[in-house]
C-alpha positions in Angstrom: 0.0 0.0 0.0 3.0 2.3 0.5 3.9 1.7 -3.1 0.4 2.7 -4.2 0.7 5.9 -2.3 4.1 6.7 -3.7 2.8 6.0 -7.2 -0.2 8.3 -6.6 2.1 11.2 -5.4 4.3 10.7 -8.4 1.3 10.8 -10.8 0.1 14.1 -9.2 3.6 15.6 -9.6 3.6 14.4 -13.3 0.2 16.0 -14.0 1.3 19.3 -12.3 4.5 19.4 -14.4 2.4 18.8 -17.6 0.0 21.6 -16.6 2.9 24.0 -16.0 4.5 23.0 -19.3 1.2 23.6 -21.2 0.6 27.0 -19.6 3.9 28.3 -20.9 3.8 30.6 -23.9 6.3 28.4 -25.7 3.5 25.9 -26.5 1.6 28.6 -28.4 4.6 29.3 -30.6 4.7 25.8 -31.8 1.4 26.4 -33.8 2.1 28.1 -37.1 -0.3 30.8 -38.4 -2.2 29.9 -41.6 -0.5 30.8 -44.9 -3.6 32.8 -46.0 -3.2 35.1 -43.0 0.5 35.7 -43.8 -0.3 36.4 -47.4 -3.0 38.9 -46.6 -0.7 40.7 -44.2 1.9 41.1 -46.9 -0.7 42.2 -49.5 -2.1 44.8 -47.0 1.4 46.2 -46.6 2.1 46.3 -50.3 -1.2 48.1 -51.0 -0.6 50.6 -48.2 2.9 51.3 -49.7 1.3 52.0 -53.1 -1.1 54.5 -51.4 -4.3 52.8 -52.6 -6.2 53.8 -49.5 -9.6 52.3 -50.2 -8.1 48.9 -51.2 -5.8 49.0 -48.1 -8.8 49.6 -45.9 -10.7 46.6 -47.4 -7.6 44.5 -46.8 -7.5 45.7 -43.2 -11.2 44.8 -42.6 -10.7 41.3 -44.1 -7.5 40.9 -42.2 -9.1 41.9 -38.9 -11.8 39.2 -39.3 -9.2 36.6 -40.4 -6.9 37.4 -37.4 -9.8 36.9 -35.0 -10.6 33.5 -36.7 -6.9 32.6 -36.6 -6.6 33.4 -32.9 -9.7 31.3 -32.2 -8.2 28.4 -34.3 -4.9 28.6 -32.4 -6.7 28.6 -29.0 -8.8 25.6 -30.0 -5.7 23.8 -31.2 -3.9 24.5 -27.9 -6.8 23.3 -25.9 -7.2 20.2 -28.0 -3.4 19.5 -27.7 -3.4 20.1 -24.0 -6.4 17.7 -23.5 -4.7 15.0 -25.6 -1.5 15.3 -23.6 -3.5 15.0 -20.3 -5.4 12.0 -21.6 -2.2 10.3 -22.7 -0.6 10.9 -19.3 -3.7 9.7 -17.5 -3.8 6.5 -19.6 -0.1 5.9 -18.9 -0.7 6.4 -15.1 -3.7 4.1 -15.1 -1.5 1.4 -16.8 1.1 1.9 -14.1 -1.5 1.5 -11.4 -2.8 -1.7 -12.9 0.7 -3.1 -13.3 1.4 -2.3 -9.6 -1.9 -3.9 -8.5 -1.1 -7.0 -10.5 2.4 -7.1 -9.0 0.9 -6.8 -5.5 -1.6 -9.6 -6.2 1.2 -11.9 -7.5 3.1 -11.2 -4.3 0.1 -12.1 -2.2 -0.4 -15.4 -4.2 3.3 -16.2 -3.7 3.0 -15.7 0.0 -0.1 -18.0 0.2 1.7 -20.7 -1.6 
């Protein structure tokens, strides 16, 4: 039972470390922005340089909408990625618990024999 408690504490520490890792800003950097967003940003700059004001304003409007959608997409991806990593860790921990229980049961059987 001491081993089960040690395993439980270790699993809590692993989950806490994963949560800290996922909260860092570095995780957000790993998700690349869409190519369309980059292209529109470049086009907007080119149009603005050529002083075509109306066209540049239209690009800015479209760009603003696209940036909001992109931010939402990235946030959704981060959340999905974080959830997948948590599920993977929980599955691994559950497997370790089952292995330890099986080992304890085997030990009990050996003592009875």
